[in-house]
C-alpha positions as a Python dict, from the first residue, in 0.01 Angstrom:
ca = {
    (1, 'X'): (0, 0, 0),
    (2, 'X'): (-335, -119, -132),
    (3, 'X'): (-655, 79, -168),
    (4, 'X'): (-992, -98, -153),
    (5, 'X'): (-1289, 106, -275),
    (6, 'X'): (-1589, -77, -127),
    (7, 'X'): (-1914, 36, 36),
    (8, 'X'): (-2010, -297, 196),
    (9, 'X'): (-1861, -336, 547),
    (10, 'X'): (-1871, -718, 534),
    (11, 'X'): (-1675, -728, 208),
    (12, 'X'): (-1426, -476, 346),
    (13, 'X'): (-1380, -683, 663),
    (14, 'X'): (-1310, -998, 461),
    (15, 'X'): (-1043, -823, 254),
    (16, 'X'): (-893, -670, 570),
    (17, 'X'): (-863, -1022, 715),
    (18, 'X'): (-701, -1152, 395),
    (19, 'X'): (-454, -862, 377),
    (20, 'X'): (-363, -921, 742),
    (21, 'X'): (-199, -1244, 619),
    (22, 'X'): (51, -1023, 438),
    (23, 'X'): (224, -809, 702),
    (24, 'X'): (422, -640, 424),
    (25, 'X'): (102, -473, 299),
    (26, 'X'): (-97, -176, 425),
    (27, 'X'): (-466, -143, 335),
    (28, 'X'): (-649, 185, 290),
    (29, 'X'): (-1022, 188, 227),
    (30, 'X'): (-1282, 420, 81),
    (31, 'X'): (-1659, 376, 95),
    (32, 'X'): (-1727, 563, -229),
    (33, 'X'): (-1561, 656, -555),
    (34, 'X'): (-1489, 1019, -471),
    (35, 'X'): (-1297, 927, -158),
    (36, 'X'): (-1125, 647, -352),
    (37, 'X'): (-1001, 895, -611),
    (38, 'X'): (-876, 1132, -340),
    (39, 'X'): (-692, 854, -154),
    (40, 'X'): (-540, 717, -475),
    (41, 'X'): (-405, 1061, -561),
    (42, 'X'): (-274, 1124, -209),
    (43, 'X'): (-117, 786, -130),
    (44, 'X'): (-36, 641, -477),
    (45, 'X'): (-109, 280, -378),
    (46, 'X'): (66, -1, -566),
    (47, 'X'): (-269, -171, -638),
    (48, 'X'): (-633, -61, -621),
    (49, 'X'): (-917, -305, -551),
    (50, 'X'): (-1244, -166, -686),
    (51, 'X'): (-1605, -260, -630),
    (52, 'X'): (-1820, -190, -936),
    (53, 'X'): (-2152, -105, -767),
    (54, 'X'): (-2064, 197, -556),
    (55, 'X'): (-2288, 478, -432),
    (56, 'X'): (-2268, 793, -641),
    (57, 'X'): (-2034, 687, -919),
    (58, 'X'): (-1969, 329, -1024),
    (59, 'X'): (-1629, 162, -1018),
    (60, 'X'): (-1585, 179, -1395),
    (61, 'X'): (-1629, 558, -1388),
    (62, 'X'): (-1387, 584, -1094),
    (63, 'X'): (-1133, 378, -1288),
    (64, 'X'): (-1169, 603, -1595),
    (65, 'X'): (-1097, 911, -1383),
    (66, 'X'): (-789, 744, -1232),
    (67, 'X'): (-669, 633, -1577),
    (68, 'X'): (-699, 991, -1706),
    (69, 'X'): (-481, 1128, -1423),
    (70, 'X'): (-105, 1092, -1489),
    (71, 'X'): (-47, 1050, -1114),
    (72, 'X'): (-265, 737, -1097),
    (73, 'X'): (-285, 610, -1456),
    (74, 'X'): (-16, 346, -1398),
    (75, 'X'): (-178, 176, -1096),
    (76, 'X'): (-326, -167, -1169),
    (77, 'X'): (-693, -174, -1069),
    (78, 'X'): (-858, -507, -987),
    (79, 'X'): (-1238, -521, -1004),
    (80, 'X'): (-1409, -713, -724),
    (81, 'X'): (-1776, -734, -809),
    (82, 'X'): (-2098, -923, -752),
    (83, 'X'): (-2167, -874, -1124),
    (84, 'X'): (-2092, -1229, -1241),
    (85, 'X'): (-2262, -1228, -1582),
    (86, 'X'): (-1997, -1296, -1850),
    (87, 'X'): (-2095, -980, -2040),
    (88, 'X'): (-2038, -772, -1723),
    (89, 'X'): (-1696, -930, -1673),
    (90, 'X'): (-1605, -869, -2038),
    (91, 'X'): (-1724, -508, -2014),
    (92, 'X'): (-1508, -454, -1704),
    (93, 'X'): (-1197, -604, -1862),
    (94, 'X'): (-1250, -409, -2184),
    (95, 'X'): (-1289, -90, -1977),
    (96, 'X'): (-937, -144, -1846),
    (97, 'X'): (-941, -340, -1522),
    (98, 'X'): (-621, -536, -1463),
    (99, 'X'): (-825, -837, -1347),
    (100, 'X'): (-1190, -898, -1264),
    (101, 'X'): (-1275, -1104, -956),
    (102, 'X'): (-1628, -1199, -859),
    (103, 'X'): (-1795, -1211, -521),
    (104, 'X'): (-1809, -1407, -308),
    (105, 'X'): (-1431, -1381, -303),
    (106, 'X'): (-1241, -1704, -361),
    (107, 'X'): (-947, -1669, -122),
    (108, 'X'): (-678, -1844, -332),
    (109, 'X'): (-783, -1660, -647),
    (110, 'X'): (-781, -1329, -459),
    (111, 'X'): (-437, -1386, -308),
    (112, 'X'): (-292, -1504, -643),
    (113, 'X'): (-438, -1204, -825),
    (114, 'X'): (-303, -970, -560),
    (115, 'X'): (47, -1119, -598),
    (116, 'X'): (34, -1083, -978),
    (117, 'X'): (-87, -724, -953),
    (118, 'X'): (186, -634, -701),
    (119, 'X'): (453, -792, -924),
    (120, 'X'): (316, -599, -1222),
    (121, 'X'): (321, -274, -1022),
    (122, 'X'): (680, -336, -907),
    (123, 'X'): (798, -409, -1261),
    (124, 'X'): (620, -101, -1394),
    (125, 'X'): (771, 112, -1116),
    (126, 'X'): (1117, -15, -1210),
    (127, 'X'): (1057, 74, -1574),
    (128, 'X'): (932, 420, -1481),
    (129, 'X'): (1239, 481, -1261),
    (130, 'X'): (1473, 387, -1548),
    (131, 'X'): (1296, 634, -1781),
    (132, 'X'): (1342, 918, -1529),
}
């Protein structure tokens, strides 16, 4: 299960089309950070895709809330943003995003990043299961 927090319908549609190439994945979406937080807590997705410029609260603030919650702290969060200035990318990575992708989405980069994030989530889940 993936969660995409994105307020732009065109960007959401593109990601829906890309995820449709992977029938093993299910995509949930949220148009703002508050709904994104609620869905992350309810469904515990393996990976979260996060826009930075969201209405209400920005994606970095949403990520900080998810990182502070033990139920969602372990989920890798990939930024997908139109903020392409190197200082914005550095700020996002330093804030704790797993990866930072820029818009417009480069399909191969997106799919590769998604695979890496899913592998990371699976490995982390295996480690957490062994600790329990």
